[in-house]
N, C-alpha and C positions, 0 to 999 in steps of 0.2 A: 579378380583373384586378390585375396588378402595377402600381403606380405608375409613369408614363414620366417620369424625372427628367431634367433638362437635361443636355446634353453638358458636358465639361469646359469647351468653348469659352464656353459660356452664363455659366457662372460667373466667368470672367475680368473683372476690374473691380468685382465685388460682394464687399462687405464679408465676409469670414469670420469667423463669430461662434463657433460651435461644433464641436468636431472629432468629437464623439461625442453620439448621442442619447441614450446611457444616462444621462448626466449631466444633461443640459438639458432641462428640461420643455417647452420651446417647441418646440425640434426635433421632440420625439417626437410632440407633438401636431400639428405641421405635416405630418409623416410621414404619419400617420392621416388628417388633411384631403385631403392629396394623392391619397393612395389611394383615398378614399371618393370624391372629385371624379372621379377617373377611373373609376371603376363607375359613378356615377351620370350623368354628362356630360361624356364624353371630349371634350378640345378645346376646351371653354367656358371662360370665366374664372371662377375661384373665388370663390364669394360667402361671406364672412365677416360676421354680422350683430351689432348691438347694438340694444338699445331704451332710451330714456329717457322720463319723463313729467316735462315741466315744470309739475308741479303746485306745485311750491316750490322751495326751494334744494335743488341737485342736488348731494348730498355725496359725501364720500370713500369711502364704501360702493358707491355708484353709480357711482363711476370705474372700479371693477373689472369692470363691466359692459361697458365700452370697452377698458379697457386689456388684458384677456385676449385678445380678438379681434385687437386693433391688434398686439401682440406676434407672435401666429400669422400675420396677414397680413403682418407685414412680414418675417417669415422667408421665407414663401414667394414674395414678391416679391423679396427677396435671391437667391434660387435662380433668377431670371429667368424665373418663372412667373407668368402673368396673374392678378392677384388684386385684388378690390375689397372694401373695407370700406364696408358702409351703417351708417347710424345712423338709426334710425327714431324720430323724435320724434312722441311719442305726444301731441301737442297738441289733438287732436280729443277727447279723453277729458273726462268730466265733471268739473266742479270740484266736487269732494267735501266740503271742510271748510275753514274758514277758519283759517289758521296762528296761533300766537301772535304777537304784534306785530303783526297786521293789524287795522284797524278793524272791528269787529264788525259794522258795517253790510254789509261784503262777503258776508254771507250771503244775502244777496236774490239773489246770483248762483249760489247752489248749484244745481248741475243743468245748468248750460250749459257749453258746450265751452270749454276752457281759453282758445282763441283768441276767445272773445266775453266774457272777463270783464276789466274793467280792470285795468291793472297797478297795483301798490302806489302810494299817493301818494308822488309826488315823482319817479317813474320818468321816464325819457325814452322810454321804450318803448310802442309802440301797444297791448299788452295784456298779460294775466298770462302767458301762454306765452312771448312773446318777451322779456319780463323776465328770466325765469328761463333761458331758453336763452342769453342774451347772455354771463352770467357763463361758463357751462359751454364755450362756445363759444370764448370768449378763453382758457380755461385749455388746452383742447385743443391750442389753436394754440401756446401757450408750450411744451406738452409734446411738440410736434412729431408729433401724432397727426392722420393724414389720414384724413378720413371724406367720404363722400357723403351729405349730410343728406337725409333724406327726412320732409317734413312730412305727417303724415297728415291735418291739416286740407285741405291742398291736394290730399291724393289724394282724399279722398272728395267734397268740393266741386266738383271737377272733372270727377267722374264716372269716374274713372280706374278704379274698383272696379265699375263698374256690372254688367257681365256677373257677376262674382264674387257680388254681392249678389242678383240674380235667381237665380243658380243655386243659393245658399244658402236661398232662400225657397222654391223649388221642392222643394229637397230637405229641407225642415224636417222632416219626419216621422222621415227618417233620423237627421239631426242630434240630433233630441230623444232617440231611442233611445239613440244612443252616450252623450249627456251622462247619460241616466237612469242608466247604471252607475255614475255617482260623483255622484249626487244629495246625498250627505251635505254638508252645510255643512262648508268646510274654511276655517278662519281662520288667520292668521299665528300666533296663541295654540295653536291645536289642532296645528298643524304641530309646533310646538316640544315639546308634549307628547308626540307621537309620538315623537319623536328623543330622548327622554328629557333633553332639555338645555333649561334656563330660557333663555327670550329676554328680554333687557332692553329698555327703553323704545327706546332708539335702534335697535335690531334690527328692532323692531315696525315702526318709522316707516320703515326701509330696505326692508321688504317692501311696506308700503303705498304708499310712493313710486314703486315700480317700474311701477306701472300693471297689474302682474300680480294684484293681491290685492284684495279687497273688491268684485269686480264680479260681478253676477249673470249666468246663463248664458242668459238669454232669458225671456220672458214666457210664462206659460200661462194663458190665460183662457177665456173662454167660446167664444172663437172658435179657440182651439187654441194651439200652440206657435209662436212665432216668433223666429228669431235676429237680427233687425234691431230696432234702438231708434230711432224719428225725435226729432229736436228739434224741438219746437214752432215753427212759423214765426210766431208772435206773441210769446210770451214767451221763446223760445229755449232753454228748460229740456228736459230728457228726461223729465219726469214724464208721460210719455204712454203710452197703451195701444192697441195695434192692434186694432180690433174687426171689421174684415174686410179680407180679401184674396182676390183672383182671380188666378190663375195666368195664365190666358190672356190677360187685358187689362193685367194689372201694377196694377189699381186698388186702391189701400189707404185705407183709412179709420181714421183714429186719432183719440183723444179724449186732451185735456190736463187736467190737474187745474185750470189758470187758467181752465178754461170753454170753450176754443177746440175745435172740432171741424172736420174736413175731409178731403175726399175727394180723392187726389193719384195721379197716375201715377208708379210707382215708376221705370219706365224712365226718368224725365225728373226725378225727384225728387233733390236732392242736399243732403239736409238731416236726414241720420241716419248711423247707422254700426252694422256689425255688433257684436254683443256680444263682448267680449273674448276669451272662449273660443273663439268661432269666427273673430273676425278673427286674431287670432295665427297659427293654421294657414293660414290662408287666405292670408296675406302669405309664409308659408314657400313655399308653392307658387308664389305670384305672383313673387316675387323669386329663386326657385331657390336658397335659402339651403342651405349646406353646412355651415357651422359657426357654432353660436351658444351661448354658456354660459347658464347660468341660476342665479339666487341661492337664497337659504334659503327663499324663500316656494314654493320648488319641490320640495320634499324630501318630499311625502305623496302618496298615491296618487291622490288627487282634484285635485291641481293643475291649473293651467292647461297646464303643459308636458306632464304626462302625458295628460292630456285631449286636448289639441292632437295629441298624437303619433297618437292614435286617429282624430281628424279628419281630420288632413291625408291619411292613407293611405286610409281608407274613405270618405271623401265627396270632397276635393278632388284624389285621384288623385296626390299628390305624396310625398315622405318628410320624416320629421322630422329636423331639422339634429342632428348629432352635437356633442357638446360637454361638459365637465365642469360640475359645480355648484360654484360659488365659495363659499367661507366669508367670515364675516364680517369686514368691517375695523373695528377699534376705534380709540378716539381716547385716546392718553395726555395728561391734562390737559384734557380734555373739559368738565369740570364747569363751570369756570370760564368757558369760552366760551360754553357754552350758556345761561349765565345771563346772558350779557350780549348775545347775539344772538337767542336764542329759538329755536335750532336746532342741528344738529350741524353741525360745519365742513365746508365745501366745498373743491373742489381749489383754487379761486381764494384761498380763505383761507390753504390751505397754501402756495402758491407765493409767498405774502407774506413768509414765514419761512424759506424753503428753496428751493434751486435746482432747477429742473426735471428734471435728471439724478437728482439725490437721490431726489425723489418717484417718477420712472420706477423706480428702482433697488428700492423698496420692494416694488413690485408684481412685478417682474420675478425678484427672487431667490426669491420663495416660490410654491410650486406653488398653482393655484388652490383646492385644498381645503385648505390651510393658512391659519388666520387670523394675522393681526398686527395691529399699532398703529401709527399714525402719530402721532408725538411733537409735542405743542405747549408741553410743560414742559420741564424741566430735561434731560429725556432726550434733546432733540435733540442736544445738545452730545457726548453719547456717541455718539450715532448718528453725527454728522460726524466724529468720531473714527475710527470703524469705517469709515467711506466713504474717507477719507483714507489709512487705512491699506492699503485694499484697492487703491486708485490705485497706491499705490507697488508693492505686489506684482503689480501688473498691468505696470508698466513694468519690473521686474525679471525678468518673466517666471516669476515663482514663485506665482501665484496658481492655486489648484485649476481644473480645467476649467470647472465648474458656476460658480464664481465669477467665472471670467473672462468667461464668456458673458453672465452677468447685468450685468456690468459695461458691456459693449460695447452690449448692449441698451438700458441705461440713458444712454448717451451718445451714441448715434447711432441713426438709422433708415436705411433704404435711400436716403432722400433725402440724407444728409450727417450731420454733427456737429451736435449742439446745441450753441447758444452756451454758453461756458464762462468762469469767471473766469481771466483770465490770469496773475495773481499770487496763487494760492489760500492764505491764511492760516488757521491753526485757527479753527474757528468760535467757539470758546469765548474764544479770544484777542481776536478782534473783537469780541464781546459784551462782553467785560470791559474793553475800550478804549471803545467808544462809550457804555457805562454810566457811565465814569468822567468821559468828556468831555462827557457830555450831546449829543453829536453834533456839537460843535466842530470844523468840518473842517481847521482848521490846527493845533489840537491832537491830533486823531486822526493826520495827516499825520506830525507829528513823532514821534509813540510809534512810529507802524508804520514809519517809516524807521530806528528805532533797534534794532528788533527781531533784526535780522540784518545787521550791518554788511557782511558779504561779498556779500549778495543784498539791498540796501536797497530799500524801496518808495520811489520817487519820485513817483508821482502815486495819488491815491485810484484813479482810474479803473482802474488795475492790479488791485485788490482788488474791484472790482465783476463780477458783482452781489452777490458773497458779502457784502460788508460792508454792503448796503443792507438783505440779508435779516437779518442779525445785528442790524442797528439796530432793524428793525421788530420783531424777536421781543423785544427788550429794552423797547421802548416799549408794545407791546400787549399781552404774554404774562406778564410779570415785574410782580409785585405793587409798588406804591410803597414799600412797607416793606422790600421786600428790594433795592430799588435801592443802588447804592454812592454814598455820600457822603463825600468825604475831608476830615476835619477843616481847618478854617479856621486854628486857632492850636493850641499843643502842649498836650497835658494834662499841665500841669505838676504836679498832684497826684501822677498817677501815677508821673511821672518821679521825682519827689522820693522817693517809697515804693520805689523798686528797691535791692535788694542789691547787693553787688559782683560777683556773677557775672552778673545780667542786664544791668548796666551794662557789663561787659566784652563781653557777646555784643552789644550796640548798636555798642560801638567798632568790634568787629573787623567788622561789616557796614559801617559807615561807611567806615573806612578801605580796604575793598575795592572800594567804589561804582565809582571811576573805571576802575578795571583790569578789572572785570567788567560793564561797561555795554552789555549786549545780553541778549537773551533767556535763551540758552543759558549766559551767563555769570553772570547773576544766578540762574539756577536752581541752579549750582554752588555760589554763594557762599551762598544763604540756606540751603541742605541742609547745607553745609561747616562753618558756623559753630559749630553744636554738637558736631560732630565734632573740630573744633580744640580746643574748649574742653575735651573728654574727652581730650585728648591724643593723638589720632588723626590720619590724613593725611584730607584733603578727601575723596578718592576712596576712602575704608574703606567696606566692606558696613556697613549699619546692622544694630545688635543691637537687641533688645527695647527695652532702657534708653535706648538712644541715640534710639528713635522717640518715646518719651516725651518726652525731652528737645526733640528737633525741634517737637512739638505744642506745647509750652509756649511755645518759642521764637517759632514762628508765631501762637500766640495774642497773645503780647505785641506784635509788630508790627501786628497787625490793630487792637487798641486803640489804640495810638498814632496809627495812620495813618486807620482809618474807624470808631474807637468800638465795635466789635463784636468779637467771638471769631472770627469766620469772614468771608470775601469771596472776590474773584477770586482766582485763582492769583497768589501773591505776586510772581514775577517779572514779572508783566504789570502788577501793581500799582505795583510800584515806577517801572517804564518811564513809566506812567501819569502818576504824580505828578509825576515828575521829580526828578533830583538835588538841586537846592537846596531844593526842598520837603521831600524826605524828609529831609534833614540837619535842617532847622527843626524837622520835628514829633519826630524822635528825638532831639533836645535837644543837638544839635551846636553 
């Protein structure tokens, strides 16, 4: 059946993102989802889904699990088509291991539901799951991602899935037969071997943290196979074995390793869950999911996604969602952060050092099957330069269609524009300034106000939140030994050792300070001094010899100002130091 797109009247008032699906992966997938929804459930709201396990910090790799459906759902809603993005919190999963940095005594809780495990020490949240959900929920709000959250603890303990559980128990032999086709144990490591690509530790952690890896597919004991796992009502752990079950009465007997044994009526018992490989396809059918992407842990024949596709069709009478497998998200500069935090960075960590539209853009501009890195090191400065250049092109109407679409998806949703910095200055400039001023607001405002006399900054609020992000990056991600420290007194020994040519270069710079006291003016001045000394005009194109002379001149200025051969961009550094102090340190 052909998809029924809304009439032109429906589109009125909605933001236009992409003119062509050929160049925009989000529009192309949205077309496929709309067509699939028309085939499966015409007239019903389209359901896009994500799933996250709050078993620990929910990191930037997991964010792709949410961002891909968000972008697709947002595009569908922009078209005026009813669509809902649901986020299943797998908070009824078992607590599998104690993460680094947590008191080893938490090992006593292994096997309990995540919502029954105490939150890490010092947390304000009631349990382990809520502690880690909170940071992600905050980040999703900051990123403009609207979802309907579904707590699996609440669903299971309220009895919402009771009929599905009883049905799965009745059909356990058929379920077991399907699972038996894929009984070879599949791990994240073996999946990596299958695809002939090594998996690093962070990628394995991403797979394990998804809730889709490391789970068994049910127990087969003397009483047979069961797709259901009770949590013991005494110790709360899932170290249980079903020893008897009666389909007619739903009486179930289980024994726990803690020594407890009891018989309960499963039609009334709400203290357990379907095993993961059965739980996931059950939920696809229950929620009517049309679109859900999957990650690296589903790229093997025996994965939960592949097995689930068979179970949802053969057992639960539903259909597997369509959706791409998404590639790994790496971190530039992660090593330092891992050592300090005991894990890979989270979206909340990234939002401390970059604005929400920039983080959205990283996910929007790359197709799901393309990997990329989120920068926590010096690369963030280049990333911001690229972002600012794109913004100028979009404003001028010169951006390529796919780039313009990714930009608009990064800066807005169907609900409206995301908050932005009113007077955005280059990130590298802001970082240099707050580095030199160590956050002194009066000095920062003085410097920023002098960057562009024709469009001066009159309040630091104009430069926020970008200014705050740059300051946070400097204080948390730049090692102390790389921070800029301006000299208090002139280096008299170095000044006394200068030859006439180098003295002349300093004189030319000092003579031009007042006339060139702006960011652009000082850029012209510092690059122009070696040109004038070579008998050229300040706007002459540099030759290889001239570039050598410029580098030598720059190194001299850095030594006299900060005692190193390198530092922040010289025009920014000069503005930050101030004209009077520059004259003092350069020997005027």
